[in-house]
C-alpha positions in Angstrom: 156.3 -42.4 108.6 156.9 -38.7 109.4 153.7 -36.6 107.5 153.1 -33.0 107.9 149.6 -32.0 108.5 148.6 -28.3 107.6 144.8 -27.5 108.4 142.8 -24.2 107.2 139.8 -23.6 109.1 137.0 -21.4 107.5 134.7 -18.7 109.8 131.5 -17.4 108.9 131.7 -14.1 107.9 129.7 -11.9 110.5 127.1 -9.9 109.5 128.6 -6.5 110.3 132.3 -5.9 110.7 132.6 -3.8 113.8 134.5 -5.2 116.9 131.7 -6.5 118.6 130.5 -8.5 115.8 133.6 -10.1 115.2 134.1 -10.5 118.9 130.7 -12.6 119.2 132.0 -14.6 115.8 135.2 -15.6 117.3 133.2 -16.9 120.6 131.3 -19.0 118.9 133.5 -20.7 116.6 134.6 -24.4 117.0 137.4 -25.2 119.7 140.6 -25.4 117.0 142.8 -27.1 119.8 139.5 -29.9 119.7 140.4 -30.4 116.4 144.0 -31.1 116.3 143.8 -33.2 119.2 141.1 -35.1 117.0 143.5 -35.4 114.3 146.8 -36.6 116.2 144.5 -39.1 117.9 143.1 -40.0 114.5 146.4 -40.5 112.8 148.2 -42.2 115.6 145.7 -45.0 116.1 144.7 -46.0 112.4 146.4 -47.4 109.4 146.2 -45.7 106.2 146.9 -47.0 102.9 147.2 -43.8 101.3 147.7 -39.9 102.4 144.6 -39.3 100.3 142.9 -42.1 102.6 144.1 -39.7 105.5 143.2 -36.3 104.5 139.9 -37.4 103.5 139.5 -39.4 107.2 140.8 -36.0 108.6 138.4 -33.7 107.4 135.1 -35.6 107.9 136.2 -36.2 111.8 137.0 -32.3 112.1 133.2 -31.7 110.6 131.6 -34.6 111.8 132.9 -34.7 115.3 134.4 -30.9 115.9 131.6 -28.8 114.3 133.5 -27.3 111.6 131.4 -26.0 108.4 134.5 -26.3 106.3 138.4 -27.4 106.2 141.3 -27.9 104.2 143.6 -30.6 104.6 147.3 -30.6 103.3 149.2 -33.7 104.0 152.7 -33.7 102.6 155.6 -36.4 103.0 158.8 -35.4 103.7 162.0 -37.3 102.0 159.4 -39.4 100.4 159.5 -40.2 96.4 157.6 -37.3 94.9 154.2 -38.9 93.7 152.4 -38.2 90.7 150.1 -35.4 92.2 153.1 -33.7 93.5 154.9 -33.3 96.8 151.6 -33.2 99.0 147.7 -33.9 98.9 145.3 -31.0 99.5 141.4 -31.5 99.4 139.0 -29.0 100.6 135.7 -30.4 102.7 132.4 -28.8 103.4 129.5 -30.1 106.1 127.5 -30.8 102.9 130.0 -33.3 101.2 129.2 -35.6 104.3 126.0 -34.8 105.6 124.7 -37.9 103.8 127.5 -40.2 105.1 126.2 -40.6 108.5 124.7 -44.0 107.8 127.9 -44.9 105.8 130.6 -45.8 108.9 131.8 -49.0 108.7 135.0 -51.0 110.3 138.2 -50.3 108.6 138.8 -54.2 108.0 135.2 -54.4 106.4 134.9 -53.8 102.6 132.3 -52.1 101.3 129.2 -54.0 99.3 129.1 -52.8 95.6 125.6 -53.2 93.6 125.4 -53.4 90.1 121.7 -52.8 89.9 122.0 -49.6 91.2 124.7 -47.4 90.4 124.1 -45.0 93.0 125.3 -47.4 95.6 128.5 -48.0 94.1 130.9 -47.3 97.1 134.5 -47.3 97.9 136.5 -48.4 100.9 138.9 -45.5 102.3 139.9 -45.0 105.9 137.1 -46.8 107.4 134.5 -44.7 105.3 132.0 -45.6 102.7 131.8 -42.9 100.2 128.8 -43.4 97.7 128.8 -41.2 94.7 127.6 -37.8 95.0 127.0 -35.9 91.6 125.1 -32.6 91.2 123.1 -32.6 87.9 120.2 -31.0 86.3 118.3 -34.0 85.4 117.4 -36.6 88.0 119.6 -37.9 91.2 120.1 -41.0 89.6 121.9 -39.3 86.4 125.7 -39.2 86.7 128.0 -36.9 85.0 130.3 -39.1 83.3 133.4 -37.9 81.2 134.6 -40.3 78.2 137.9 -39.9 76.2 137.6 -40.5 72.6 140.8 -41.1 70.4 142.1 -42.1 67.1 144.8 -42.3 64.5 143.7 -44.5 62.0 141.6 -44.3 58.8 139.3 -41.4 58.3 139.8 -39.8 61.7 137.6 -36.9 61.7 135.2 -39.2 60.5 135.7 -41.4 63.1 135.5 -38.8 65.9 132.1 -37.4 64.5 130.6 -40.9 64.1 131.6 -41.6 68.0 129.8 -38.5 68.9 126.7 -39.6 67.0 126.5 -42.8 68.6 127.3 -41.2 72.1 124.2 -38.8 71.2 121.6 -40.8 70.0 122.6 -44.7 70.7 123.8 -45.1 74.2 121.0 -46.4 76.4 119.5 -44.1 79.6 122.0 -41.5 78.6 121.9 -37.9 77.9 124.8 -36.4 75.9 126.0 -33.0 77.1 128.8 -31.9 75.2 132.2 -32.3 73.9 135.5 -30.5 74.2 137.9 -29.3 71.8 139.8 -31.0 69.6 143.3 -32.0 70.0 146.0 -33.5 67.4 149.3 -35.0 68.8 152.4 -36.7 67.5 151.8 -40.8 66.7 153.8 -43.2 69.4 157.5 -43.8 68.5 157.5 -47.0 65.9 153.7 -46.5 65.0 152.5 -46.6 61.4 149.5 -44.6 62.1 148.8 -40.9 61.6 149.0 -38.0 64.4 146.1 -38.9 67.1 143.2 -36.8 67.6 141.9 -36.7 71.0 138.7 -35.1 72.5 136.5 -35.8 75.5 132.7 -36.1 76.0 130.3 -35.2 78.9 127.4 -37.3 79.1 124.8 -38.0 81.9 123.6 -41.7 82.4 121.6 -43.9 84.5 123.9 -46.9 83.5 126.4 -48.1 86.1 130.0 -48.2 85.4 130.1 -51.6 83.7 127.1 -51.6 81.7 128.2 -48.0 80.5 131.8 -49.6 79.6 130.1 -52.5 77.8 127.8 -50.0 75.9 131.2 -48.0 75.0 132.7 -51.2 73.6 129.7 -52.1 71.3 130.1 -48.8 70.0 133.6 -48.9 69.2 133.0 -52.5 67.3 130.1 -50.6 65.0 132.6 -48.0 64.1 135.5 -50.2 63.0 133.4 -52.1 60.8 135.5 -55.4 60.8 138.8 -53.3 60.8 141.7 -54.9 62.7 141.1 -54.6 66.6 143.0 -51.6 68.3 146.1 -52.0 69.5 148.0 -50.2 72.2 149.5 -47.6 69.7 147.0 -47.5 66.4 143.3 -47.2 67.2 140.4 -46.8 64.5 138.2 -45.6 67.7 138.8 -45.6 71.4 136.4 -44.8 74.1 137.4 -45.0 77.8 135.5 -44.0 80.9 137.7 -41.2 82.2 135.6 -39.9 85.3 132.5 -41.2 86.8 131.1 -38.7 89.2 133.3 -38.8 92.1 133.2 -42.4 92.3 136.1 -44.5 92.7 135.8 -48.4 91.4 138.2 -51.1 90.4 137.6 -54.5 89.1 139.2 -57.1 86.4 137.5 -55.1 84.0 137.5 -51.5 84.4 139.2 -48.8 86.8 137.5 -45.4 87.4 138.7 -42.8 87.2 140.9 -44.0 84.5 144.2 -45.2 86.3 146.7 -42.9 83.7 144.2 -40.0 83.7 147.1 -38.0 85.8 150.1 -38.6 83.6 148.1 -38.3 80.2 148.7 -34.6 79.2 145.7 -34.7 76.7 143.1 -36.2 78.4 143.9 -33.6 81.1 143.5 -30.9 78.7 140.4 -32.0 77.0 138.9 -32.0 80.7 139.7 -28.8 81.6 137.6 -27.4 78.3 134.9 -28.4 80.5 135.9 -27.2 83.8 139.7 -26.4 84.9 138.6 -26.6 88.7 137.4 -30.4 88.2 138.7 -32.4 90.6 140.4 -36.0 90.6 138.5 -37.9 92.9 141.5 -40.1 94.5 144.6 -37.0 94.1 141.8 -34.4 95.2 143.5 -31.9 92.6 142.2 -29.8 89.7 142.5 -31.3 86.4 144.5 -27.9 85.5 147.0 -28.2 88.7 147.7 -31.8 87.2 148.2 -30.4 83.9 150.3 -27.7 85.0 152.5 -30.0 87.1 152.9 -32.2 84.8 153.7 -29.8 81.7 156.4 -27.9 84.0 157.9 -31.3 85.6 158.5 -33.1 82.1 159.6 -30.3 80.4 157.3 -31.1 77.5 157.5 -29.2 74.1 154.4 -28.2 72.7 153.0 -31.2 70.9 149.3 -30.8 71.6 147.6 -28.8 69.1 144.1 -27.8 69.1 142.4 -27.8 65.7 139.6 -26.7 63.8 137.6 -28.2 61.2 137.6 -25.9 58.1 137.0 -28.3 55.3 134.0 -30.4 55.1 134.2 -32.4 51.6 136.5 -34.5 49.9 136.6 -33.1 46.5 136.8 -35.3 43.2 140.3 -35.2 42.3 141.2 -36.6 45.4 139.0 -39.5 45.5 141.9 -42.0 44.7 142.5 -41.6 48.6 139.9 -42.9 50.9 141.2 -42.1 53.8 142.1 -38.2 52.4 141.1 -35.8 55.4 139.5 -32.7 55.6 141.5 -29.6 56.6 142.1 -29.1 60.2 143.9 -26.2 61.4 145.4 -25.0 64.6 143.3 -21.9 65.2 144.2 -21.1 69.0 146.0 -18.1 69.4 148.8 -19.2 71.3 149.6 -21.9 68.9 148.3 -20.4 65.5 151.3 -19.1 63.3 149.6 -17.4 60.6 146.5 -15.8 60.6 144.1 -17.1 57.6 142.6 -14.6 55.1 138.8 -15.2 54.2 138.4 -13.5 50.5 134.8 -12.0 50.8 132.4 -11.9 47.4 129.2 -9.7 48.5 126.2 -9.5 46.8 125.3 -5.5 47.5 123.5 -3.2 45.3 125.7 -0.2 46.6 128.9 -2.4 46.6 131.5 -2.1 43.8 131.8 -6.0 43.8 128.1 -6.3 43.4 127.4 -9.3 40.7 124.3 -10.8 39.3 125.8 -14.6 39.9 123.6 -15.7 37.3 124.2 -13.4 34.3 127.7 -12.3 35.4 129.3 -15.2 36.4 132.3 -15.5 34.8 133.2 -11.9 36.5 132.3 -13.5 39.9 134.4 -16.4 39.2 137.4 -14.3 37.9 136.7 -12.2 41.6 137.4 -16.1 43.4 140.4 -16.7 40.9 142.0 -13.3 42.1 141.6 -13.8 45.9 142.8 -17.7 45.5 146.0 -16.6 43.7 146.7 -14.0 46.2 146.7 -15.9 49.2 143.0 -16.2 50.5 142.6 -19.2 52.9 138.9 -19.6 52.4 136.4 -18.1 50.1 133.3 -16.4 51.7 130.5 -15.4 49.8 127.2 -13.5 51.0 124.1 -14.0 48.5 122.3 -11.3 50.5 122.2 -7.3 51.0 124.6 -7.1 54.2 123.4 -3.4 55.1 120.5 -3.7 57.8 119.2 -0.5 55.9 118.6 -2.6 52.5 115.4 -4.6 52.2 116.1 -8.2 52.8 115.4 -10.8 49.8 113.7 -13.7 49.7 115.2 -17.3 50.4 114.6 -17.9 46.9 116.7 -15.0 45.8 119.6 -16.0 48.2 120.0 -19.7 46.6 120.2 -18.1 43.2 122.6 -15.3 44.1 124.9 -18.3 46.0 124.6 -21.6 44.8 125.7 -21.5 41.0 128.7 -19.9 41.7 129.7 -22.4 44.7 129.0 -25.2 42.1 131.2 -23.5 39.5 134.2 -23.1 41.9 133.7 -27.1 42.5 133.8 -28.0 39.0 136.7 -26.2 38.3 138.7 -28.4 41.2 139.3 -25.3 43.2 140.1 -27.0 46.6 139.3 -24.3 49.1 137.1 -24.0 51.8 133.9 -21.9 51.0 132.0 -20.1 53.5 128.7 -19.1 53.0 126.9 -16.0 54.9 123.2 -16.9 55.8 120.5 -17.1 58.6 118.6 -19.3 56.4 118.8 -23.6 56.9 117.5 -23.8 53.7 120.2 -21.8 51.9 122.4 -23.4 54.4 121.5 -26.7 53.2 121.2 -26.0 49.6 125.2 -24.5 49.9 126.5 -27.6 52.0 124.7 -29.9 49.2 126.5 -27.5 46.4 129.9 -27.8 48.2 130.3 -25.1 50.7 132.2 -26.2 53.7 131.1 -23.4 56.6 128.0 -21.8 57.6 128.2 -18.4 58.7 125.1 -17.1 60.6 124.8 -13.5 61.9 121.9 -14.7 64.3 123.5 -17.5 66.0 120.5 -19.7 64.9 117.8 -17.3 66.3 116.6 -16.4 62.7 115.7 -20.2 61.6 115.3 -22.6 64.6 116.1 -25.5 62.1 119.7 -24.1 61.6 121.2 -25.4 64.8 120.2 -29.1 64.2 121.3 -28.6 60.3 124.4 -27.7 61.7 124.6 -30.6 63.9 123.5 -33.1 61.3 125.9 -31.9 58.5 129.1 -31.5 60.9 130.4 -28.7 59.3 131.9 -25.8 60.8 130.0 -23.0 62.4 130.6 -19.4 62.8 128.4 -17.7 65.3 128.3 -14.1 64.3 126.9 -11.5 67.2 125.1 -8.7 66.0 123.0 -5.7 67.5 120.0 -6.8 66.5 116.3 -7.0 68.0 116.9 -10.8 67.3 119.5 -10.9 69.9 118.2 -8.1 72.2 114.5 -9.6 72.1 115.8 -13.5 72.7 115.1 -15.3 75.9 118.5 -16.5 76.5 118.0 -17.5 80.3 120.3 -15.6 81.8 120.8 -11.5 82.5 123.6 -9.8 82.1 124.1 -7.2 84.9 126.4 -5.3 82.8 124.5 -4.9 79.9 125.6 -1.4 79.4 129.0 -2.5 78.9 129.5 -3.7 75.3 131.9 -6.3 75.7 130.4 -8.1 78.5 126.6 -7.8 76.8 128.4 -9.5 73.5 130.1 -12.5 75.6 126.9 -13.2 77.3 124.7 -13.3 74.5 127.7 -15.1 72.2 128.1 -18.0 75.0 124.2 -18.0 75.1 124.5 -19.2 71.4 127.4 -21.5 71.9 125.0 -23.3 74.5 122.3 -23.5 72.4 124.6 -25.0 69.4 126.2 -27.4 71.8 123.0 -28.6 73.3 121.9 -29.5 70.0 124.6 -31.6 69.3 127.4 -29.1 67.3 130.8 -30.1 68.1 132.9 -27.9 69.9 135.8 -28.0 67.9 133.3 -26.9 65.0 132.4 -23.6 66.3 134.1 -19.9 65.6 132.9 -17.0 67.1 132.5 -13.5 65.6 132.1 -10.9 68.3 130.4 -8.6 65.3 132.8 -5.6 65.4 130.8 -3.1 62.9 127.8 -4.5 63.6 127.4 -2.4 67.1 125.0 0.5 67.3 127.5 3.1 66.8 131.2 3.9 66.0 132.2 4.2 69.7 131.0 0.8 70.5 133.1 -0.6 67.5 136.4 0.7 68.7 135.9 -0.4 72.1 135.1 -3.9 70.8 138.4 -3.6 68.8 140.2 -2.0 71.6 139.2 -5.0 73.9 139.0 -7.5 71.2 141.3 -10.1 73.4 138.6 -10.3 75.8 135.9 -11.8 73.6 137.9 -15.1 74.5 139.4 -14.3 77.9 138.1 -16.2 81.2 137.8 -13.3 83.1 137.2 -9.5 81.8 137.3 -6.1 83.1 134.9 -3.2 82.8 136.8 -0.2 81.6 136.0 3.5 81.8 132.9 4.9 80.5 134.1 8.0 79.8 132.2 9.6 76.7 134.7 10.4 73.7 133.4 14.0 72.1 135.5 14.1 69.0 138.3 11.9 67.1 141.1 13.1 69.5 139.4 12.2 72.6 138.6 8.6 70.6 142.3 8.1 69.9 143.6 9.1 73.6 141.1 6.6 74.9 142.5 3.8 72.3 146.0 5.1 73.7 145.5 5.0 77.4 144.6 2.1 79.4 141.5 2.8 81.5 140.8 1.6 85.2 140.2 -1.9 85.3 137.3 -3.4 87.5 137.4 -7.2 87.1 134.0 -8.6 87.3 131.8 -12.0 88.1 130.1 -13.0 84.9 127.1 -15.9 84.6 127.8 -16.9 81.1 126.2 -20.0 80.0 129.2 -21.4 78.6 133.0 -20.4 78.6 134.2 -18.6 75.5 138.0 -19.4 76.2 139.7 -20.7 73.5 137.4 -20.6 70.7 138.8 -19.2 67.0 137.9 -15.9 66.3 136.8 -14.3 62.9 137.2 -10.4 62.7 135.1 -9.0 59.6 136.1 -5.2 59.5 136.7 -5.3 55.9 135.4 -2.2 54.5 133.1 -1.4 57.2 131.4 1.9 57.9 132.8 2.6 61.4 136.3 2.8 59.7 134.8 5.2 57.3 132.9 7.1 60.0 136.5 7.9 61.5 138.3 8.7 58.4 135.6 10.7 56.6 136.7 8.6 53.5 133.2 7.3 51.8 135.2 6.8 48.3 135.0 3.7 46.2 138.3 2.3 47.9 136.5 2.0 51.7 139.7 3.5 53.4 141.8 0.8 52.6 144.4 1.9 55.5 141.9 2.4 57.7 141.2 -1.4 57.8 144.9 -2.5 57.6 144.9 -0.7 61.0 142.0 -2.3 62.4 143.0 -5.9 61.3 146.5 -5.1 63.0 144.4 -4.5 66.0 142.4 -7.4 65.9 145.1 -9.8 65.5 146.9 -8.5 68.4 144.1 -9.2 70.3 144.1 -12.6 69.1 141.6 -13.2 66.0 142.4 -16.1 63.9 140.7 -15.4 60.6 140.3 -12.0 58.9 137.9 -11.0 56.3 139.2 -9.3 53.6 138.3 -7.9 50.4 141.3 -6.4 49.3 143.8 -9.1 49.7 146.9 -8.2 47.6 146.9 -5.2 49.9 146.2 -6.9 53.2 148.7 -9.5 52.8 151.9 -7.3 53.8 149.7 -6.2 56.5 148.7 -9.6 58.0 152.1 -11.1 57.5 154.4 -8.0 59.3 151.4 -8.1 61.9 152.3 -12.0 62.5 155.5 -11.6 63.0 155.0 -9.0 65.7 152.3 -10.6 67.5 152.4 -14.3 67.2 154.9 -17.1 68.0 158.0 -17.3 65.3 159.4 -20.7 65.3 
C-alpha cells in the first residue's frame, strides 16, 4: 500500500542571529538525507499494524539513530477510507520521549510482558518497540495521571455526580483527587426512558494499576446505585470509566485503555478539553481539541451538548412529593446562554436607601424580596454586612442576625428562588445554607476564612469568587508571580486563577464555581472602566495588554473606550485556565459610575448602570446584579437580543 510520509526537522536556534552563527548551526545539523534513507529502509523492510505504529517507529529511528533532537512525522494513506482521526496521523516526538527506552527494544514478533504488580511496567507492543508508561507528575514517579468519565441520567442526577466525586476524593485507595471538568447536559438516547445525560470528567493521580483501578470504580458504582437496577447501555444511575491512563495503551477481556470509543464521543472529548485542550490521544497522536472539532465538523452536529451550572442547592418543601426533583441547572456559557440572569440585591448599608434592620423591619425587607421576585429576578442576593470599605465592619453574630431571619422568612413563604449570600465568613455561610440559602458569594475567594473552601466543598453549593483590590489579595502568597501586575486585567486574572485553583484543590466542583472580576472594587474609576472595556478578556484563553495612555478627562476616557488600543499578546502563567467559567457582573449603584456621571443622588445614576450592564453583557456576563429590576429588565432584554444568539 502506498503512503505519503512528511518529515519536519527542528534546528536549535543559534545564540546569535548573524550569518556566521547561522552557518555554524547549519553545518552542525544532522544529515537529513540520512534520515530519509533510514526512514525508507525502515518502512520497506518492516510490517506495521497501523500508520500510528509506523509514525512512532520512524520518529524513534530518526532520534536514536540519526541524532535528531525533535521530529514531526505525518503519514497519510491516499484513497483509503478516512479513519477516525482524519485523513492522516501526525505525531511530534523529542529526544526525551525515547531517552528511557533504549533498553526496551524487542523483536517484532515478541509480545511484551505485562506486570499487574507494578503499574509503571505496563507496556504495549508497537512496531518492535516496547513503550512503558511515561507520566509527568508533581507527586512521585509511580503516580499516574488518570482521567475518569462520570455519567448519569437516572434518579437524582446531580446528587449522583456529587456522590461520585466524593468517593473518588475520599475512598479511592492510593489515589489523589486533582479536580473535575465542567458539567455537560446532553439529550437521552433514542427510545430511552431516562432523563438527559449529565457528563463530567475527573482527574486523579493514582498508584493503582489499571485493572485494580477499574475494580475500585466498579465498587464505587455499586455503592452509589444502592440496589437500583443495574445500568444498561442507555440508562445509568452512575457510570465511571477510565478514559485515559497516562500514555498507556492496554487491552484485555476486561478493560481497554484508552477508552475504545473516546475518539467518537463528543461529550468525553469536551470534558477532557476542560483540563487541557492540547492533551494527546496516546494511540491517535492527536489532541483532544482536534478530535472534537473534526467530529463536530464531519457529522454536522447541532449544539446539543450544553454546559450547565448548578444554581439551586435545596429541594423545597412543596416539591417533596417528587423524590427526584432536581436542583436548578442553568446554561451560563456565553456561547449557549440565551438570557442573562438577574440577581436582585438587598444590601445592609447605613448610607443606602435600602437599609433594613432585618429583625425589626422584616416585613419591609420581605416586600423588597417580593418586588424583585415579581419583577423577574432569577436570584435573590442578600448582603448582611456593609459593602463600602470605609465603613467599620460588623461582627459575625451581627451579620448572621442581619441575614438569617430574612432567608427563613423567604423559605417559609415557599418562594422557590435561589438565594445568594455575600459573606467572607464560613460561620455565616454555614448558617445561611442551613437556613435555606443556595449560593455563597465570597469577596475574598476564601482568603479571609480558611474554613470557607472546605465548607463549600462539603456542602456542594455554588460558589462565587469575587476579586477585590484589597490587602488580602495583594499580600496573599499565591505561589505565582504576575509579570504584568501593572495591568489591571492581567493582575485580576492571575489572582482569580489562584483562588479557583485553591477551590478546586479543596474539592469544589468546577461546575459550581462562578467568578466576578470585581468591577467597582478597583483602586480608581479608570481601572474600573478598563476592566469593563476588556470584560471579555477575563475568561479568554489569551489576553493582550492595551495602551497605558493616561486619561486626563472624561472626554479622553470616552475616546479610549471607543478606540481600540494596540494589542500586545502576552504569555501568562495562570494557576488554572479561566475559560468557560460563568461570570457575575455587579456594577449596580457603584461609585465609579457616579464619578463619571457626577450624579450622587439617591437614584444612583440608573442610566449609567444601564450602560455598564450593556457593556458587560457584550463582554459575556452571565449574571448581573441589580437593585432597580424594573428599570433594568428592558435594558437586559434588548442587550440579549443584540449580543446573544437568538433561536
